[in-house]
C-alpha positions in Angstrom: -12.5 -13.9 -4.1 -12.4 -17.7 -4.8 -9.0 -19.2 -3.7 -8.1 -20.2 -7.2 -7.8 -16.6 -8.4 -5.4 -15.6 -5.6 -2.7 -17.9 -7.0 -2.9 -16.4 -10.6 -1.0 -13.6 -12.2 -2.6 -10.8 -14.1 -1.9 -12.5 -17.5 -3.2 -15.9 -16.2 -6.4 -14.3 -14.9 -7.0 -12.5 -18.2 -6.4 -15.7 -20.2 -8.7 -17.7 -17.9 -11.7 -15.3 -18.1 -11.4 -14.2 -21.7 -10.4 -17.5 -23.3 -13.0 -19.4 -21.2 -15.7 -17.0 -22.4 -14.6 -17.4 -26.0 -14.4 -21.2 -25.8 -17.8 -21.4 -24.2 -19.2 -19.1 -26.9 -17.8 -21.0 -29.9 -18.7 -24.4 -28.4 -22.3 -23.4 -27.8 -22.7 -21.9 -31.3 -21.5 -25.1 -33.0 -23.6 -27.3 -30.8 -26.7 -25.2 -31.2 -26.4 -25.2 -35.0 -26.2 -29.0 -35.0 -28.7 -30.0 -32.2 -31.5 -27.5 -31.5 -31.5 -24.9 -34.2 -34.5 -26.4 -36.0 -36.4 -26.6 -32.7 -36.0 -22.9 -31.9 -36.4 -21.6 -35.5 -38.8 -24.3 -36.8 -41.8 -22.5 -38.3 -40.8 -18.9 -37.9 -37.6 -17.0 -37.2 -37.3 -16.2 -33.5 -34.5 -13.7 -33.8 -36.7 -10.7 -32.9 -37.8 -12.1 -29.5 -34.4 -13.4 -28.8 -32.9 -10.0 -29.4 -35.4 -8.3 -27.2 -34.8 -10.7 -24.4 -31.0 -10.4 -24.8 -31.2 -6.6 -24.7 -33.2 -6.6 -21.5 -31.0 -9.2 -19.8 -27.7 -7.5 -21.0 -28.8 -4.2 -19.5 -29.5 -5.8 -16.1 -26.3 -7.8 -16.2 -24.3 -4.8 -17.4 -25.6 -2.8 -14.4 -24.5 -5.6 -12.0 -21.0 -5.8 -13.6 -20.7 -2.0 -13.6 -21.5 -1.7 -9.9 -19.1 -4.5 -9.0 -16.3 -2.9 -11.1 -16.8 0.5 -9.4 -16.9 -1.0 -5.9 -13.8 -3.1 -6.6 -11.9 -0.1 -7.9 -12.9 2.1 -5.0 -11.8 -0.6 -2.5 -8.5 -1.0 -4.3 -7.8 2.7 -4.4 -8.7 3.0 -0.7 -6.1 0.4 0.2 -3.5 2.2 -1.9 -4.3 5.4 0.0 -4.0 3.6 3.4 -0.6 2.2 2.5 0.6 5.8 1.6 -0.8 7.2 4.8 0.9 4.5 6.8 4.2 5.3 5.1 3.7 9.0 5.9 2.9 8.2 9.6 6.1 6.2 9.9 8.2 9.0 8.4 6.6 11.5 10.7 7.2 9.3 13.8 10.9 8.9 12.8 11.3 12.6 12.6 9.5 13.2 15.9 11.7 10.6 17.6 14.7 12.7 16.6 13.6 15.3 19.1 14.0 13.0 22.0 17.2 12.5 24.0 19.3 9.3 23.7 19.1 6.4 24.4 15.3 6.5 24.1 15.6 8.2 20.7 17.7 5.4 19.2 15.6 2.6 20.7 12.4 4.1 19.3 13.9 4.6 15.9 15.2 1.0 15.8 11.7 -0.3 16.8 10.1 1.9 14.2 12.4 0.3 11.5 11.3 -3.1 12.7 7.7 -2.1 12.4 8.3 -0.8 8.9 9.5 -4.2 7.9 6.4 -5.7 9.6 4.2 -3.3 7.6 5.9 -4.4 4.3 5.2 -8.0 5.2 1.5 -7.2 5.9 1.2 -5.8 2.3 2.7 -9.0 0.9 1.1 -11.8 3.0 1.4 -15.5 2.1 -1.6 -16.4 0.0 -2.4 -19.5 2.1 -2.1 -17.8 5.6 -5.2 -16.3 7.1 -4.4 -13.1 9.0 -6.3 -11.7 11.9 -6.7 -7.9 11.8 -7.1 -7.9 15.6 -3.9 -9.8 16.3 -1.1 -8.1 18.2 1.7 -6.4 16.4 5.1 -7.0 18.0 6.5 -3.8 16.5 3.7 -1.5 17.6 3.6 -3.2 21.1 7.3 -2.4 21.5 6.8 1.2 20.5 3.9 1.6 22.8 5.9 0.1 25.7 8.9 2.4 25.2 6.9 5.6 24.8 4.7 4.8 27.9 7.7 4.2 30.1 9.4 7.4 28.9 9.4 10.2 31.5 9.7 13.5 29.7 11.7 16.3 31.4 11.0 19.1 29.0 7.8 20.5 27.6 8.9 19.7 24.1 9.5 16.0 25.0 6.0 15.9 26.6 4.5 17.2 23.4 6.3 14.6 21.3 5.1 11.9 23.7 1.5 13.0 23.3 1.8 13.3 19.6 3.4 9.9 19.4 0.5 8.2 21.1 -1.9 9.7 18.5 0.3 8.6 15.6 0.7 5.1 17.0 -3.0 4.7 17.4 -3.4 5.8 13.7 -0.9 3.1 12.7 -3.0 0.5 14.6 -6.0 1.5 12.6 -4.1 1.4 9.3 -2.6 -2.0 10.1 -6.1 -3.5 10.9 -7.6 -2.0 7.7 -4.8 -3.3 5.5 -5.0 -6.9 6.9 -8.8 -6.9 6.8 -8.8 -5.7 3.2 -6.7 -8.8 2.2 -9.4 -11.1 3.5 -12.5 -9.1 2.5 -13.9 -8.9 -1.0 -16.8 -9.9 -3.2 -18.6 -12.8 -1.5 -18.5 -16.1 -3.2 -22.3 -16.2 -3.5 -22.1 -13.0 -5.6 -19.4 -14.6 -7.8 -21.9 -17.4 -8.5 -24.5 -14.9 -9.6 -21.9 -13.3 -11.9 -21.0 -16.6 -13.5 -24.6 -17.6 -13.9 -25.5 -14.3 -15.5 -22.5 -14.7 -17.9 -23.6 -18.2 -18.9 -27.2 -17.0 -19.5 -25.9 -14.1 -21.6 -23.7 -16.3 -23.8 -26.5 -18.9 -24.0 -28.9 -16.3 -25.4 -26.3 -15.4 -28.0 -26.3 -19.1 -29.2 -30.0 -18.9 -30.1 -29.8 -16.5 -33.0 -30.4 -17.7 -36.5 -27.6 -16.3 -38.8 -24.7 -17.4 -40.9 -22.2 -19.3 -38.9 -19.3 -16.9 -39.4 -21.4 -13.9 -38.4 -22.7 -15.8 -35.5 -19.2 -16.6 -34.3 -18.0 -13.0 -34.7 -20.9 -11.4 -32.8 -20.9 -14.0 -30.1 -17.1 -13.7 -29.7 -17.3 -10.0 -29.3 -19.9 -10.3 -26.5 -18.1 -13.1 -24.8 -14.7 -11.5 -24.9 -15.9 -8.2 -23.6 -17.9 -9.9 -20.8 -14.8 -12.0 -19.9 -12.6 -8.9 -19.8 -15.0 -7.0 -17.5 -15.3 -10.0 -15.1 -11.5 -10.3 -15.2 -11.1 -6.7 -14.2 -13.4 -7.2 -11.2 -11.6 -10.3 -10.1 -8.2 -8.6 -10.6 -9.1 -5.7 -8.4 -11.0 -7.8 -5.8 -7.9 -8.8 -3.8 -5.4 -6.0 -3.5 -2.6 -8.1 -2.1 -2.7 -11.6 -3.7 -3.6 -12.3 -7.3 -4.3 -10.0 -10.1 -3.5 -6.3 -9.7 -1.8 -5.9 -6.3 -1.1 -2.9 -4.1 2.6 -2.4 -3.7 4.6 -1.5 -0.5 6.8 1.0 -2.4 5.8 4.0 -0.2 6.8 2.2 3.0 10.0 0.8 1.4 11.0 4.3 0.3 10.5 5.6 3.8 12.5 2.7 5.3 15.4 3.5 2.9 15.4 7.1 4.0 15.4 6.0 7.6 18.4 3.7 7.1 20.2 6.4 5.1 
């Protein structure tokens, strides 16, 4: 996603895409009527050929936007699912730690609370800070260190230690996925193709020969719908900054239950 979009709210993004498409459409219609209408429709009306070209191009461009919208929504839903799974893993670890003797039990639960705060911060990263999914996590490192140094005396404690290693490795995977999802998205080169295709689609709408008010109404409908679809893709493209964002509510709920 272009950096500009990451600093916009949902309403600002919607206004940017929809109003830009509408303004471009109206400007082009008025300029075309004044400057090149007679050149396109000089001896004969070219509406039929323009309509066929527009229909073919709109089908191809619609497929592109549809595929991008589906992909963006699937990625957004996957991130939401990972956040929920991370919250479940934290809650399960907290319950497992309750089966260990003090003081290791209290130390692990305190470190787990610290990691929960760290996980919440990972869901709401600063928009200008580049995060590395392979960077170390202080909270997880502390948990790994404590559980590795723990010497179980009972079979149940040994089982909890083994299960804890599995769940901590799962948290590492979730953390890396969430951080990577904040930096990945639709490549800028593909955004240029989307913008170019939208400009061509609107440009073809300018070429029709019809009454000005009809021309404005039909062109506006196409422009606004195209702008709204591109807005939807852009809003879903970055799940943490800009547009529609994935929330940290599942982790926050677990943290409150741990504190309570």
